[in-house]
DOLUMZA-865131 format. One record per residue (C-alpha): x, y, z; residue number from 0; residue in one letter. Coordinates in steps of 0.25 Angstrom, whole numbers, always signed. Layout:
% residues N
<site><c1>X</c1><c2>Y</c2><c3>Z</c3><pos>NUM</pos><code>A</code></site>
...
//
This chain:
% residues 109
<site><c1>+435</c1><c2>+450</c2><c3>+443</c3><pos>0</pos><code>X</code></site>
<site><c1>+441</c1><c2>+437</c2><c3>+447</c3><pos>1</pos><code>X</code></site>
<site><c1>+426</c1><c2>+433</c2><c3>+444</c3><pos>2</pos><code>X</code></site>
<site><c1>+426</c1><c2>+437</c2><c3>+429</c3><pos>3</pos><code>X</code></site>
<site><c1>+442</c1><c2>+432</c2><c3>+427</c3><pos>4</pos><code>X</code></site>
<site><c1>+434</c1><c2>+417</c2><c3>+434</c3><pos>5</pos><code>X</code></site>
<site><c1>+424</c1><c2>+418</c2><c3>+426</c3><pos>6</pos><code>X</code></site>
<site><c1>+431</c1><c2>+422</c2><c3>+412</c3><pos>7</pos><code>X</code></site>
<site><c1>+440</c1><c2>+414</c2><c3>+416</c3><pos>8</pos><code>X</code></site>
<site><c1>+428</c1><c2>+400</c2><c3>+416</c3><pos>9</pos><code>X</code></site>
<site><c1>+422</c1><c2>+407</c2><c3>+404</c3><pos>10</pos><code>X</code></site>
<site><c1>+438</c1><c2>+406</c2><c3>+396</c3><pos>11</pos><code>X</code></site>
<site><c1>+440</c1><c2>+392</c2><c3>+401</c3><pos>12</pos><code>X</code></site>
<site><c1>+426</c1><c2>+387</c2><c3>+395</c3><pos>13</pos><code>X</code></site>
<site><c1>+425</c1><c2>+395</c2><c3>+381</c3><pos>14</pos><code>X</code></site>
<site><c1>+439</c1><c2>+398</c2><c3>+378</c3><pos>15</pos><code>X</code></site>
<site><c1>+438</c1><c2>+389</c2><c3>+366</c3><pos>16</pos><code>X</code></site>
<site><c1>+426</c1><c2>+399</c2><c3>+361</c3><pos>17</pos><code>X</code></site>
<site><c1>+436</c1><c2>+409</c2><c3>+360</c3><pos>18</pos><code>X</code></site>
<site><c1>+445</c1><c2>+416</c2><c3>+349</c3><pos>19</pos><code>X</code></site>
<site><c1>+459</c1><c2>+415</c2><c3>+350</c3><pos>20</pos><code>X</code></site>
<site><c1>+461</c1><c2>+430</c2><c3>+353</c3><pos>21</pos><code>X</code></site>
<site><c1>+449</c1><c2>+428</c2><c3>+365</c3><pos>22</pos><code>X</code></site>
<site><c1>+454</c1><c2>+417</c2><c3>+373</c3><pos>23</pos><code>X</code></site>
<site><c1>+470</c1><c2>+422</c2><c3>+374</c3><pos>24</pos><code>X</code></site>
<site><c1>+464</c1><c2>+438</c2><c3>+378</c3><pos>25</pos><code>X</code></site>
<site><c1>+453</c1><c2>+429</c2><c3>+386</c3><pos>26</pos><code>X</code></site>
<site><c1>+468</c1><c2>+421</c2><c3>+391</c3><pos>27</pos><code>X</code></site>
<site><c1>+477</c1><c2>+431</c2><c3>+395</c3><pos>28</pos><code>X</code></site>
<site><c1>+465</c1><c2>+443</c2><c3>+402</c3><pos>29</pos><code>X</code></site>
<site><c1>+459</c1><c2>+431</c2><c3>+411</c3><pos>30</pos><code>X</code></site>
<site><c1>+468</c1><c2>+419</c2><c3>+412</c3><pos>31</pos><code>X</code></site>
<site><c1>+483</c1><c2>+425</c2><c3>+411</c3><pos>32</pos><code>X</code></site>
<site><c1>+477</c1><c2>+439</c2><c3>+418</c3><pos>33</pos><code>X</code></site>
<site><c1>+485</c1><c2>+449</c2><c3>+408</c3><pos>34</pos><code>X</code></site>
<site><c1>+480</c1><c2>+461</c2><c3>+406</c3><pos>35</pos><code>X</code></site>
<site><c1>+473</c1><c2>+468</c2><c3>+394</c3><pos>36</pos><code>X</code></site>
<site><c1>+486</c1><c2>+475</c2><c3>+391</c3><pos>37</pos><code>X</code></site>
<site><c1>+495</c1><c2>+462</c2><c3>+391</c3><pos>38</pos><code>X</code></site>
<site><c1>+485</c1><c2>+458</c2><c3>+381</c3><pos>39</pos><code>X</code></site>
<site><c1>+483</c1><c2>+467</c2><c3>+370</c3><pos>40</pos><code>X</code></site>
<site><c1>+498</c1><c2>+468</c2><c3>+374</c3><pos>41</pos><code>X</code></site>
<site><c1>+502</c1><c2>+453</c2><c3>+369</c3><pos>42</pos><code>X</code></site>
<site><c1>+491</c1><c2>+455</c2><c3>+356</c3><pos>43</pos><code>X</code></site>
<site><c1>+494</c1><c2>+470</c2><c3>+353</c3><pos>44</pos><code>X</code></site>
<site><c1>+480</c1><c2>+476</c2><c3>+355</c3><pos>45</pos><code>X</code></site>
<site><c1>+473</c1><c2>+484</c2><c3>+364</c3><pos>46</pos><code>X</code></site>
<site><c1>+469</c1><c2>+482</c2><c3>+378</c3><pos>47</pos><code>X</code></site>
<site><c1>+457</c1><c2>+485</c2><c3>+373</c3><pos>48</pos><code>X</code></site>
<site><c1>+453</c1><c2>+477</c2><c3>+360</c3><pos>49</pos><code>X</code></site>
<site><c1>+458</c1><c2>+464</c2><c3>+372</c3><pos>50</pos><code>X</code></site>
<site><c1>+449</c1><c2>+470</c2><c3>+383</c3><pos>51</pos><code>X</code></site>
<site><c1>+439</c1><c2>+468</c2><c3>+371</c3><pos>52</pos><code>X</code></site>
<site><c1>+442</c1><c2>+455</c2><c3>+367</c3><pos>53</pos><code>X</code></site>
<site><c1>+441</c1><c2>+450</c2><c3>+382</c3><pos>54</pos><code>X</code></site>
<site><c1>+426</c1><c2>+457</c2><c3>+382</c3><pos>55</pos><code>X</code></site>
<site><c1>+421</c1><c2>+449</c2><c3>+370</c3><pos>56</pos><code>X</code></site>
<site><c1>+430</c1><c2>+438</c2><c3>+376</c3><pos>57</pos><code>X</code></site>
<site><c1>+421</c1><c2>+438</c2><c3>+392</c3><pos>58</pos><code>X</code></site>
<site><c1>+407</c1><c2>+441</c2><c3>+383</c3><pos>59</pos><code>X</code></site>
<site><c1>+409</c1><c2>+429</c2><c3>+376</c3><pos>60</pos><code>X</code></site>
<site><c1>+413</c1><c2>+420</c2><c3>+386</c3><pos>61</pos><code>X</code></site>
<site><c1>+400</c1><c2>+425</c2><c3>+394</c3><pos>62</pos><code>X</code></site>
<site><c1>+393</c1><c2>+425</c2><c3>+382</c3><pos>63</pos><code>X</code></site>
<site><c1>+397</c1><c2>+408</c2><c3>+379</c3><pos>64</pos><code>X</code></site>
<site><c1>+395</c1><c2>+406</c2><c3>+395</c3><pos>65</pos><code>X</code></site>
<site><c1>+381</c1><c2>+412</c2><c3>+395</c3><pos>66</pos><code>X</code></site>
<site><c1>+378</c1><c2>+402</c2><c3>+381</c3><pos>67</pos><code>X</code></site>
<site><c1>+385</c1><c2>+389</c2><c3>+386</c3><pos>68</pos><code>X</code></site>
<site><c1>+387</c1><c2>+389</c2><c3>+403</c3><pos>69</pos><code>X</code></site>
<site><c1>+400</c1><c2>+381</c2><c3>+402</c3><pos>70</pos><code>X</code></site>
<site><c1>+404</c1><c2>+390</c2><c3>+416</c3><pos>71</pos><code>X</code></site>
<site><c1>+391</c1><c2>+390</c2><c3>+420</c3><pos>72</pos><code>X</code></site>
<site><c1>+389</c1><c2>+374</c2><c3>+420</c3><pos>73</pos><code>X</code></site>
<site><c1>+406</c1><c2>+374</c2><c3>+426</c3><pos>74</pos><code>X</code></site>
<site><c1>+405</c1><c2>+382</c2><c3>+436</c3><pos>75</pos><code>X</code></site>
<site><c1>+389</c1><c2>+372</c2><c3>+441</c3><pos>76</pos><code>X</code></site>
<site><c1>+398</c1><c2>+362</c2><c3>+437</c3><pos>77</pos><code>X</code></site>
<site><c1>+408</c1><c2>+367</c2><c3>+447</c3><pos>78</pos><code>X</code></site>
<site><c1>+396</c1><c2>+371</c2><c3>+459</c3><pos>79</pos><code>X</code></site>
<site><c1>+390</c1><c2>+354</c2><c3>+458</c3><pos>80</pos><code>X</code></site>
<site><c1>+402</c1><c2>+349</c2><c3>+460</c3><pos>81</pos><code>X</code></site>
<site><c1>+407</c1><c2>+355</c2><c3>+472</c3><pos>82</pos><code>X</code></site>
<site><c1>+393</c1><c2>+353</c2><c3>+477</c3><pos>83</pos><code>X</code></site>
<site><c1>+394</c1><c2>+339</c2><c3>+474</c3><pos>84</pos><code>X</code></site>
<site><c1>+409</c1><c2>+338</c2><c3>+482</c3><pos>85</pos><code>X</code></site>
<site><c1>+402</c1><c2>+345</c2><c3>+493</c3><pos>86</pos><code>X</code></site>
<site><c1>+390</c1><c2>+334</c2><c3>+495</c3><pos>87</pos><code>X</code></site>
<site><c1>+400</c1><c2>+325</c2><c3>+492</c3><pos>88</pos><code>X</code></site>
<site><c1>+407</c1><c2>+326</c2><c3>+504</c3><pos>89</pos><code>X</code></site>
<site><c1>+394</c1><c2>+326</c2><c3>+511</c3><pos>90</pos><code>X</code></site>
<site><c1>+391</c1><c2>+313</c2><c3>+508</c3><pos>91</pos><code>X</code></site>
<site><c1>+378</c1><c2>+316</c2><c3>+499</c3><pos>92</pos><code>X</code></site>
<site><c1>+367</c1><c2>+306</c2><c3>+493</c3><pos>93</pos><code>X</code></site>
<site><c1>+366</c1><c2>+299</c2><c3>+481</c3><pos>94</pos><code>X</code></site>
<site><c1>+356</c1><c2>+312</c2><c3>+478</c3><pos>95</pos><code>X</code></site>
<site><c1>+363</c1><c2>+324</c2><c3>+481</c3><pos>96</pos><code>X</code></site>
<site><c1>+375</c1><c2>+317</c2><c3>+472</c3><pos>97</pos><code>X</code></site>
<site><c1>+365</c1><c2>+315</c2><c3>+461</c3><pos>98</pos><code>X</code></site>
<site><c1>+358</c1><c2>+329</c2><c3>+459</c3><pos>99</pos><code>X</code></site>
<site><c1>+372</c1><c2>+333</c2><c3>+460</c3><pos>100</pos><code>X</code></site>
<site><c1>+378</c1><c2>+326</c2><c3>+449</c3><pos>101</pos><code>X</code></site>
<site><c1>+362</c1><c2>+329</c2><c3>+442</c3><pos>102</pos><code>X</code></site>
<site><c1>+365</c1><c2>+343</c2><c3>+441</c3><pos>103</pos><code>X</code></site>
<site><c1>+380</c1><c2>+340</c2><c3>+436</c3><pos>104</pos><code>X</code></site>
<site><c1>+375</c1><c2>+333</c2><c3>+423</c3><pos>105</pos><code>X</code></site>
<site><c1>+363</c1><c2>+345</c2><c3>+421</c3><pos>106</pos><code>X</code></site>
<site><c1>+375</c1><c2>+355</c2><c3>+421</c3><pos>107</pos><code>X</code></site>
<site><c1>+380</c1><c2>+349</c2><c3>+408</c3><pos>108</pos><code>X</code></site>
//
């Protein structure tokens, strides 16, 4: 569950501007502020089921955005390359190794 929450938080960060204000609010309350469905339903004076349905639809939308735009995937790849680059720098790298990492980073964009 923690892995899903972390993924949704990242997807929300990348794609929140593509969501409606209500979708942003529900997702922020549920994932960022850790409110329960009941707490969100009470705040908006709607049923728990309505909140649940909205959150599930929004999760699907975020996954579809990621499937098409790959912002989170590229972010993860970039972070992995940066970590490898840092590790290589600590072990007296050759210019060729550094150039390979830089070229890999450039390909991501």
